[in-house]
DRENTORZA-837522 format. One record per residue (C-alpha): chain; x, y, z. Coordinates in steps of 0.2 Angstrom, whole numbers, plus 2048, in hexadecimal, padded with zeros to 3 digits. Layout:
<node c="A" x="X" y="Y" z="Z"/>
...
This chain:
<node c="A" x="737" y="83B" z="28E"/>
<node c="A" x="730" y="84C" z="28C"/>
<node c="A" x="736" y="850" z="27A"/>
<node c="A" x="72E" y="840" z="274"/>
<node c="A" x="71D" y="846" z="27B"/>
<node c="A" x="71F" y="857" z="274"/>
<node c="A" x="721" y="852" z="262"/>
<node c="A" x="710" y="84B" z="261"/>
<node c="A" x="708" y="85C" z="263"/>
<node c="A" x="6FD" y="860" z="254"/>
<node c="A" x="701" y="86E" z="248"/>
<node c="A" x="6F4" y="87C" z="243"/>
<node c="A" x="6FB" y="889" z="237"/>
<node c="A" x="6ED" y="887" z="22A"/>
<node c="A" x="6F0" y="898" z="222"/>
<node c="A" x="702" y="893" z="21E"/>
<node c="A" x="6FB" y="883" z="216"/>
<node c="A" x="6F0" y="88D" z="20C"/>
<node c="A" x="6FE" y="898" z="206"/>
<node c="A" x="708" y="888" z="202"/>
<node c="A" x="6F9" y="881" z="1F8"/>
<node c="A" x="6F9" y="891" z="1ED"/>
<node c="A" x="70B" y="88F" z="1EA"/>
<node c="A" x="70A" y="87D" z="1E5"/>
<node c="A" x="6FC" y="881" z="1D9"/>
<node c="A" x="705" y="88F" z="1D1"/>
<node c="A" x="714" y="884" z="1CE"/>
<node c="A" x="70B" y="879" z="1C2"/>
<node c="A" x="70B" y="866" z="1C1"/>
<node c="A" x="70C" y="85F" z="1D3"/>
<node c="A" x="70F" y="84E" z="1CD"/>
<node c="A" x="721" y="851" z="1C7"/>
<node c="A" x="730" y="852" z="1D2"/>
<node c="A" x="73E" y="85F" z="1CF"/>
<node c="A" x="74B" y="853" z="1C9"/>
<node c="A" x="750" y="841" z="1C6"/>
<node c="A" x="75C" y="837" z="1D1"/>
<node c="A" x="76E" y="83B" z="1CC"/>
<node c="A" x="77A" y="82E" z="1C5"/>
<node c="A" x="788" y="834" z="1D1"/>
<node c="A" x="788" y="834" z="1E5"/>
<node c="A" x="779" y="83C" z="1EC"/>
<node c="A" x="776" y="845" z="1FC"/>
<node c="A" x="765" y="845" z="204"/>
<node c="A" x="760" y="850" z="212"/>
<node c="A" x="756" y="848" z="221"/>
<node c="A" x="74C" y="853" z="22D"/>
<node c="A" x="746" y="84C" z="23E"/>
<node c="A" x="73C" y="854" z="24C"/>
<node c="A" x="746" y="858" z="25C"/>
<node c="A" x="74F" y="848" z="25E"/>
<node c="A" x="760" y="84F" z="262"/>
<node c="A" x="769" y="84E" z="26E"/>
<node c="A" x="761" y="83E" z="275"/>
<node c="A" x="762" y="834" z="265"/>
<node c="A" x="771" y="83C" z="25D"/>
<node c="A" x="77C" y="82C" z="25E"/>
<node c="A" x="76E" y="821" z="258"/>
<node c="A" x="76B" y="82B" z="248"/>
<node c="A" x="77E" y="82E" z="245"/>
<node c="A" x="780" y="81B" z="246"/>
<node c="A" x="771" y="817" z="23B"/>
<node c="A" x="776" y="824" z="22E"/>
<node c="A" x="788" y="81D" z="22E"/>
<node c="A" x="782" y="80B" z="22B"/>
<node c="A" x="776" y="811" z="21D"/>
<node c="A" x="784" y="81A" z="214"/>
<node c="A" x="78F" y="80A" z="216"/>
<node c="A" x="782" y="800" z="20E"/>
<node c="A" x="77D" y="80D" z="201"/>
<node c="A" x="78E" y="815" z="1FC"/>
<node c="A" x="786" y="81F" z="1EE"/>
<node c="A" x="77B" y="829" z="1FB"/>
<node c="A" x="780" y="835" z="209"/>
<node c="A" x="774" y="83B" z="216"/>
<node c="A" x="774" y="84C" z="21E"/>
<node c="A" x="76A" y="84C" z="22E"/>
<node c="A" x="761" y="85C" z="235"/>
<node c="A" x="758" y="85C" z="245"/>
<node c="A" x="74A" y="869" z="247"/>
<node c="A" x="742" y="86F" z="257"/>
<node c="A" x="730" y="868" z="257"/>
<node c="A" x="729" y="87A" z="259"/>
<node c="A" x="732" y="87F" z="249"/>
<node c="A" x="72F" y="871" z="23E"/>
<node c="A" x="71E" y="876" z="236"/>
<node c="A" x="724" y="888" z="231"/>
<node c="A" x="735" y="881" z="22B"/>
<node c="A" x="72E" y="873" z="220"/>
<node c="A" x="720" y="87F" z="219"/>
<node c="A" x="72D" y="88C" z="215"/>
<node c="A" x="739" y="87F" z="20D"/>
<node c="A" x="72C" y="876" z="203"/>
<node c="A" x="725" y="887" z="1FC"/>
<node c="A" x="737" y="88D" z="1F8"/>
<node c="A" x="73B" y="87D" z="1EF"/>
<node c="A" x="749" y="879" z="1FC"/>
<node c="A" x="741" y="86B" z="206"/>
<node c="A" x="74B" y="85D" z="20D"/>
<node c="A" x="74A" y="84B" z="205"/>
<node c="A" x="743" y="842" z="214"/>
<node c="A" x="738" y="84A" z="222"/>
<node c="A" x="732" y="844" z="233"/>
<node c="A" x="720" y="84B" z="236"/>
<node c="A" x="710" y="844" z="23C"/>
<node c="A" x="701" y="83E" z="231"/>
<node c="A" x="6F6" y="84C" z="238"/>
<node c="A" x="701" y="85A" z="231"/>
<node c="A" x="708" y="850" z="223"/>
<node c="A" x="6F7" y="84D" z="21C"/>
<node c="A" x="6F3" y="85F" z="21B"/>
<node c="A" x="702" y="861" z="20E"/>
<node c="A" x="6FE" y="850" z="206"/>
<node c="A" x="6ED" y="858" z="201"/>
<node c="A" x="6F7" y="865" z="1F8"/>
<node c="A" x="702" y="859" z="1EF"/>
<node c="A" x="712" y="85D" z="1F9"/>
<node c="A" x="718" y="84B" z="1FC"/>
<node c="A" x="71E" y="83D" z="1F0"/>
<node c="A" x="710" y="830" z="1EE"/>
<node c="A" x="717" y="81F" z="1F4"/>
<node c="A" x="70A" y="812" z="1EE"/>
<node c="A" x="714" y="80F" z="1DD"/>
<node c="A" x="725" y="810" z="1E5"/>
<node c="A" x="723" y="805" z="1F5"/>
<node c="A" x="721" y="7F2" z="1F1"/>
<node c="A" x="713" y="7E8" z="1F8"/>
<node c="A" x="720" y="7DE" z="202"/>
<node c="A" x="727" y="7EE" z="20A"/>
<node c="A" x="716" y="7F5" z="20E"/>
<node c="A" x="711" y="7E5" z="216"/>
<node c="A" x="71F" y="7E7" z="223"/>
<node c="A" x="715" y="7F5" z="22C"/>
<node c="A" x="706" y="7F4" z="236"/>
<node c="A" x="6F7" y="7F5" z="22A"/>
<node c="A" x="6ED" y="802" z="234"/>
<node c="A" x="6FC" y="80D" z="237"/>
<node c="A" x="700" y="80D" z="224"/>
<node c="A" x="6EF" y="813" z="221"/>
<node c="A" x="6F2" y="822" z="22D"/>
<node c="A" x="6FE" y="828" z="21F"/>
<node c="A" x="6F2" y="828" z="211"/>
<node c="A" x="6E6" y="835" z="20A"/>
<node c="A" x="6D9" y="832" z="1FD"/>
<node c="A" x="6E0" y="820" z="1FB"/>
<node c="A" x="6F1" y="827" z="1F7"/>
<node c="A" x="700" y="823" z="203"/>
<node c="A" x="70B" y="832" z="207"/>
<node c="A" x="716" y="82C" z="215"/>
<node c="A" x="71F" y="81D" z="21D"/>
<node c="A" x="71A" y="819" z="22F"/>
<node c="A" x="728" y="81B" z="23C"/>
<node c="A" x="726" y="81B" z="24F"/>
<node c="A" x="716" y="81B" z="259"/>
<node c="A" x="70F" y="81E" z="26A"/>
<node c="A" x="6FE" y="818" z="271"/>
<node c="A" x="6F6" y="81D" z="282"/>
<node c="A" x="6F3" y="810" z="28F"/>
<node c="A" x="6E8" y="812" z="29F"/>
<node c="A" x="6F3" y="815" z="2AE"/>
<node c="A" x="6E9" y="813" z="2BE"/>
<node c="A" x="6EC" y="816" z="2D1"/>
<node c="A" x="6E9" y="805" z="2D9"/>
<node c="A" x="6E8" y="80D" z="2EA"/>
<node c="A" x="6D9" y="818" z="2E5"/>
<node c="A" x="6D1" y="809" z="2DC"/>
<node c="A" x="6D3" y="7FE" z="2EC"/>
<node c="A" x="6CC" y="80C" z="2F7"/>
<node c="A" x="6BD" y="80D" z="2EB"/>
<node c="A" x="6BB" y="7FA" z="2EB"/>
<node c="A" x="6BF" y="7F9" z="2D8"/>
<node c="A" x="6C8" y="7EA" z="2D3"/>
<node c="A" x="6CA" y="7EC" z="2C0"/>
<node c="A" x="6CE" y="7FC" z="2B6"/>
<node c="A" x="6C1" y="801" z="2AA"/>
<node c="A" x="6C3" y="7FC" z="298"/>
<node c="A" x="6B4" y="805" z="290"/>
<node c="A" x="6AC" y="817" z="292"/>
<node c="A" x="69D" y="80E" z="299"/>
<node c="A" x="6A8" y="806" z="2A7"/>
<node c="A" x="6B1" y="817" z="2A9"/>
<node c="A" x="6A1" y="820" z="2AE"/>
<node c="A" x="69D" y="813" z="2BB"/>
<node c="A" x="6AF" y="814" z="2C2"/>
<node c="A" x="6AE" y="827" z="2C2"/>
<node c="A" x="69F" y="826" z="2CD"/>
<node c="A" x="6A6" y="819" z="2D9"/>
<node c="A" x="6B6" y="822" z="2DB"/>
<node c="A" x="6AE" y="833" z="2DF"/>
<node c="A" x="6A2" y="82B" z="2EB"/>
<node c="A" x="6AF" y="820" z="2F4"/>
<node c="A" x="6BE" y="82C" z="2F4"/>
<node c="A" x="6B9" y="83D" z="2F0"/>
<node c="A" x="6C5" y="83D" z="2E1"/>
<node c="A" x="6C2" y="83E" z="2CF"/>
<node c="A" x="6C5" y="82E" z="2C4"/>
<node c="A" x="6CD" y="838" z="2B6"/>
<node c="A" x="6D0" y="848" z="2AC"/>
<node c="A" x="6CD" y="84B" z="29A"/>
<node c="A" x="6CF" y="85C" z="291"/>
<node c="A" x="6C1" y="864" z="288"/>
<node c="A" x="6CC" y="873" z="283"/>
<node c="A" x="6CB" y="875" z="270"/>
<node c="A" x="6DD" y="878" z="26E"/>
<node c="A" x="6E3" y="869" z="278"/>
<node c="A" x="6E4" y="857" z="274"/>
<node c="A" x="6D6" y="84E" z="26A"/>
<node c="A" x="6D2" y="841" z="277"/>
<node c="A" x="6BF" y="846" z="278"/>
<node c="A" x="6BF" y="846" z="265"/>
<node c="A" x="6C6" y="835" z="264"/>
<node c="A" x="6B9" y="82F" z="270"/>
<node c="A" x="6AB" y="832" z="263"/>
<node c="A" x="6B4" y="826" z="257"/>
<node c="A" x="6B7" y="819" z="265"/>
<node c="A" x="6A5" y="81A" z="269"/>
<node c="A" x="6A0" y="817" z="257"/>
<node c="A" x="69C" y="828" z="252"/>
<node c="A" x="6A4" y="82E" z="241"/>
<node c="A" x="6A9" y="840" z="241"/>
<node c="A" x="6A7" y="844" z="22F"/>
<node c="A" x="69F" y="83B" z="220"/>
<node c="A" x="6A7" y="837" z="20F"/>
<node c="A" x="6A3" y="849" z="20A"/>
<node c="A" x="6AC" y="850" z="219"/>
<node c="A" x="69C" y="856" z="221"/>
<node c="A" x="697" y="854" z="233"/>
<node c="A" x="692" y="842" z="237"/>
<node c="A" x="690" y="843" z="249"/>
<node c="A" x="67E" y="84B" z="24A"/>
<node c="A" x="676" y="83A" z="24D"/>
<node c="A" x="66F" y="831" z="25C"/>
<node c="A" x="680" y="829" z="25F"/>
<node c="A" x="689" y="83A" z="25E"/>
<node c="A" x="67C" y="841" z="26A"/>
<node c="A" x="67F" y="833" z="276"/>
<node c="A" x="692" y="837" z="277"/>
<node c="A" x="68E" y="84A" z="27A"/>
<node c="A" x="682" y="844" z="288"/>
<node c="A" x="68F" y="838" z="28F"/>
<node c="A" x="69C" y="846" z="292"/>
<node c="A" x="68E" y="852" z="297"/>
<node c="A" x="688" y="846" z="2A5"/>
<node c="A" x="699" y="843" z="2AC"/>
<node c="A" x="69C" y="856" z="2AD"/>
<node c="A" x="68B" y="85B" z="2B4"/>
<node c="A" x="68C" y="84C" z="2C1"/>
<node c="A" x="69C" y="853" z="2C7"/>
<node c="A" x="6A6" y="844" z="2C2"/>
<node c="A" x="6B3" y="84E" z="2B8"/>
<node c="A" x="6BE" y="85C" z="2BF"/>
<node c="A" x="6B7" y="86E" z="2BB"/>
<node c="A" x="6C7" y="873" z="2B3"/>
<node c="A" x="6C5" y="866" z="2A4"/>
<node c="A" x="6BD" y="875" z="29B"/>
<node c="A" x="6CC" y="880" z="29D"/>
<node c="A" x="6DC" y="876" z="29F"/>
<node c="A" x="6E5" y="869" z="294"/>
<node c="A" x="6ED" y="858" z="296"/>
<node c="A" x="6FB" y="85F" z="2A1"/>
<node c="A" x="6EE" y="861" z="2AF"/>
<node c="A" x="6E9" y="84F" z="2AD"/>
<node c="A" x="6FB" y="84A" z="2B1"/>
<node c="A" x="6FC" y="856" z="2C0"/>
<node c="A" x="6EC" y="850" z="2C7"/>
<node c="A" x="6F2" y="83D" z="2C6"/>
<node c="A" x="703" y="841" z="2CD"/>
<node c="A" x="6FA" y="84A" z="2DC"/>
<node c="A" x="6EF" y="83B" z="2DF"/>
<node c="A" x="6E0" y="845" z="2DB"/>
<node c="A" x="6DA" y="839" z="2CC"/>
<node c="A" x="6DA" y="827" z="2CB"/>
<node c="A" x="6DD" y="825" z="2B8"/>
<node c="A" x="6E9" y="82D" z="2AC"/>
<node c="A" x="6E8" y="829" z="299"/>
<node c="A" x="6FA" y="82B" z="293"/>
<node c="A" x="709" y="823" z="28A"/>
<node c="A" x="713" y="816" z="293"/>
<node c="A" x="722" y="822" z="294"/>
<node c="A" x="718" y="82D" z="2A0"/>
<node c="A" x="71B" y="821" z="2AD"/>
<node c="A" x="72E" y="826" z="2AE"/>
<node c="A" x="728" y="838" z="2B1"/>
<node c="A" x="71C" y="833" z="2BF"/>
<node c="A" x="72A" y="829" z="2C7"/>
<node c="A" x="734" y="838" z="2C8"/>
<node c="A" x="727" y="844" z="2CD"/>
<node c="A" x="71C" y="839" z="2D8"/>
<node c="A" x="724" y="829" z="2DD"/>
<node c="A" x="717" y="824" z="2E9"/>
<node c="A" x="709" y="826" z="2DB"/>
<node c="A" x="715" y="81C" z="2CF"/>
<node c="A" x="716" y="80E" z="2DB"/>
<node c="A" x="703" y="80D" z="2DC"/>
<node c="A" x="701" y="80E" z="2C9"/>
<node c="A" x="6FC" y="7FF" z="2BE"/>
<node c="A" x="6F8" y="7FF" z="2AB"/>
<node c="A" x="6EB" y="7F8" z="2A0"/>
<node c="A" x="6E5" y="7FB" z="28E"/>
<node c="A" x="6DE" y="80B" z="288"/>
<node c="A" x="6CC" y="80E" z="28C"/>
<node c="A" x="6C1" y="80D" z="27D"/>
<node c="A" x="6AF" y="80C" z="277"/>
<node c="A" x="6A5" y="7FE" z="26F"/>
<node c="A" x="6AF" y="7FF" z="25F"/>
<node c="A" x="6BF" y="7F9" z="269"/>
<node c="A" x="6C9" y="806" z="260"/>
<node c="A" x="6D9" y="80D" z="268"/>
<node c="A" x="6E2" y="81C" z="263"/>
<node c="A" x="6F4" y="81D" z="25E"/>
<node c="A" x="6FF" y="82C" z="25A"/>
<node c="A" x="70B" y="829" z="24B"/>
<node c="A" x="71A" y="831" z="244"/>
<node c="A" x="71F" y="82F" z="232"/>
<node c="A" x="72C" y="833" z="225"/>
<node c="A" x="726" y="83C" z="215"/>
<node c="A" x="730" y="840" z="205"/>
<node c="A" x="72D" y="851" z="1FD"/>
<node c="A" x="728" y="850" z="1EA"/>
<node c="A" x="736" y="85D" z="1E7"/>
<node c="A" x="744" y="851" z="1EC"/>
<node c="A" x="752" y="84F" z="1DF"/>
<node c="A" x="755" y="83D" z="1E6"/>
<node c="A" x="745" y="834" z="1E8"/>
<node c="A" x="74C" y="823" z="1E7"/>
<node c="A" x="75A" y="826" z="1F3"/>
<node c="A" x="74E" y="82F" z="1FF"/>
<node c="A" x="742" y="821" z="1FF"/>
<node c="A" x="750" y="814" z="201"/>
<node c="A" x="755" y="81E" z="211"/>
<node c="A" x="744" y="820" z="218"/>
<node c="A" x="741" y="80D" z="216"/>
<node c="A" x="751" y="80A" z="21F"/>
<node c="A" x="74D" y="815" z="22D"/>
<node c="A" x="73C" y="80D" z="22F"/>
<node c="A" x="741" y="7FA" z="22D"/>
<node c="A" x="73E" y="7ED" z="23A"/>
<node c="A" x="750" y="7ED" z="242"/>
<node c="A" x="752" y="800" z="242"/>
<node c="A" x="740" y="803" z="249"/>
<node c="A" x="743" y="7F7" z="257"/>
<node c="A" x="754" y="7FF" z="25C"/>
<node c="A" x="74C" y="810" z="25C"/>
<node c="A" x="73C" y="80B" z="265"/>
<node c="A" x="747" y="803" z="273"/>
<node c="A" x="751" y="813" z="274"/>
<node c="A" x="743" y="81F" z="274"/>
<node c="A" x="736" y="815" z="27E"/>
<node c="A" x="72A" y="816" z="26F"/>
<node c="A" x="722" y="808" z="264"/>
<node c="A" x="727" y="803" z="253"/>
<node c="A" x="71B" y="803" z="244"/>
<node c="A" x="721" y="7F2" z="23C"/>
<node c="A" x="718" y="7E2" z="241"/>
<node c="A" x="729" y="7D8" z="244"/>
<node c="A" x="730" y="7E6" z="24F"/>
<node c="A" x="721" y="7E7" z="259"/>
<node c="A" x="720" y="7D4" z="25B"/>
<node c="A" x="732" y="7D4" z="264"/>
<node c="A" x="732" y="7CD" z="275"/>
<node c="A" x="738" y="7DE" z="27B"/>
<node c="A" x="726" y="7E3" z="27A"/>
<node c="A" x="71C" y="7D2" z="27C"/>
<node c="A" x="725" y="7CA" z="28A"/>
<node c="A" x="729" y="7D5" z="299"/>
<node c="A" x="733" y="7CD" z="2A7"/>
<node c="A" x="72A" y="7C7" z="2B6"/>
<node c="A" x="733" y="7D5" z="2C0"/>
<node c="A" x="730" y="7E2" z="2B3"/>
<node c="A" x="72F" y="7F4" z="2B8"/>
<node c="A" x="71E" y="7FD" z="2B6"/>
<node c="A" x="724" y="806" z="2A7"/>
<node c="A" x="729" y="7F6" z="29F"/>
<node c="A" x="718" y="7EE" z="2A2"/>
<node c="A" x="70F" y="7FE" z="29C"/>
<node c="A" x="719" y="7FD" z="28C"/>
<node c="A" x="714" y="7EB" z="289"/>
<node c="A" x="702" y="7F0" z="28C"/>
<node c="A" x="704" y="7FE" z="27F"/>
<node c="A" x="70C" y="7F2" z="272"/>
<node c="A" x="6FE" y="7E5" z="275"/>
<node c="A" x="6F0" y="7F0" z="270"/>
<node c="A" x="6F8" y="7F6" z="260"/>
<node c="A" x="6EE" y="7E9" z="255"/>
<node c="A" x="6DE" y="7F3" z="25A"/>
<node c="A" x="6E7" y="804" z="259"/>
<node c="A" x="6E5" y="811" z="24B"/>
<node c="A" x="6E5" y="823" z="248"/>
<node c="A" x="6D3" y="827" z="24D"/>
<node c="A" x="6D1" y="839" z="246"/>
<node c="A" x="6D1" y="837" z="233"/>
<node c="A" x="6DD" y="842" z="229"/>
<node c="A" x="6D4" y="851" z="224"/>
<node c="A" x="6D6" y="864" z="222"/>
<node c="A" x="6D0" y="86F" z="230"/>
<node c="A" x="6D0" y="861" z="23D"/>
<node c="A" x="6D2" y="86E" z="24B"/>
<node c="A" x="6C3" y="877" z="244"/>
<node c="A" x="6B9" y="867" z="247"/>
<node c="A" x="6C0" y="865" z="258"/>
<node c="A" x="6BC" y="877" z="25D"/>
<node c="A" x="6AA" y="875" z="256"/>
<node c="A" x="6A7" y="866" z="260"/>
<node c="A" x="6B0" y="86B" z="270"/>
<node c="A" x="6A9" y="87C" z="272"/>
<node c="A" x="697" y="876" z="26F"/>
<node c="A" x="69A" y="867" z="27B"/>
<node c="A" x="6A0" y="873" z="288"/>
<node c="A" x="690" y="87D" z="286"/>
<node c="A" x="686" y="86D" z="289"/>
<node c="A" x="690" y="869" z="298"/>
<node c="A" x="68D" y="87A" z="2A0"/>
<node c="A" x="67B" y="879" z="29C"/>
<node c="A" x="67B" y="887" z="290"/>
<node c="A" x="674" y="87C" z="282"/>
<node c="A" x="66B" y="86C" z="281"/>
<node c="A" x="675" y="85D" z="27B"/>
<node c="A" x="66A" y="85D" z="26B"/>
<node c="A" x="66D" y="86F" z="268"/>
<node c="A" x="680" y="86E" z="26B"/>
<node c="A" x="682" y="85F" z="25F"/>
<node c="A" x="678" y="868" z="251"/>
<node c="A" x="681" y="878" z="254"/>
<node c="A" x="692" y="86F" z="253"/>
<node c="A" x="68D" y="867" z="243"/>
<node c="A" x="687" y="877" z="23B"/>
<node c="A" x="697" y="880" z="240"/>
<node c="A" x="6A2" y="872" z="238"/>
<node c="A" x="698" y="871" z="228"/>
<node c="A" x="699" y="884" z="226"/>
<node c="A" x="6AC" y="885" z="228"/>
């Protein structure tokens, strides 16, 4: 489902965030809301990101059921195209016209959380309610030990692999670690002439390489926000990727093209492994049925930490809401066990509550299950080890650019690994 994949794109208008910060500071006390809950019927406005028309019926039913249970509250639903959400919410918050509940992701939401834009939740959400959510996923919605959002739906990548290419190379099991991946890459290249996988080193693209540092036990920043990767362990990760490239075990275009190229190469049978969400199997089935038939799935490749990455969508409540209690009541309703399970089934995503994720829909695929069903089960099964690997921080794209551009220089032989690591750290610390 292309629209579900697109909404995970990261946002980057830092100048607009800076303007918002100035506005918030000029408005005085950021801890106050603009009004108290009304004694009469209240209307709350709910914004989602590009969920129409596919889920129009789902949300209309959900809202009707909520209003029947809470006759003192009405909900007005507004669906915003994913490409417009950042500018629209920045404008609305700055103008004091923000909705009451907003669907964002922790990466962007944390930028505004640092500017006191969202209603703090720790004193408003009971410990029992908080305990319903996966603990590591709840943590993704915290900044400076303060909770700013409720977890909603999730996706986590699995390893899709071409069994035919594996058999041709004499490989019986998919790699589970980066160390095993390097061995598999060499065997596949030697035996088949194909590449094992594609991963992008384009600074503006996905953060897969950045996440690999964390998975291999290298923290990106320290408690003060300074570079923490200029260490022997950090140099080892730089060396790992440099070796793979210089030994011609990665396609040359990893330096110039993004994740879309990874999908294209896998569908063409030119790579043996694709790191992607389970939902990508449906796309592969349409575009390359022979490749889909040869595809099996296994858990996400990781490092010695065992950590696996997850992408999270959340619900946040602007501080300016006139109906904080009603807004929170609705947000908790949208993200409760039953509603998360229903939405996860409809959208082919994962829920963020423990009970919903434990449903047999995820844990017990039938013996004759389709590949996408098996992949979904694999995806759900690794959620206990999954977390948002890149910590919430300002200027995360600056960090990614500093690491990627210097890593590219090492891969191309323009810098030694030691120099590339040192330069990346200096560049980040001088931001």
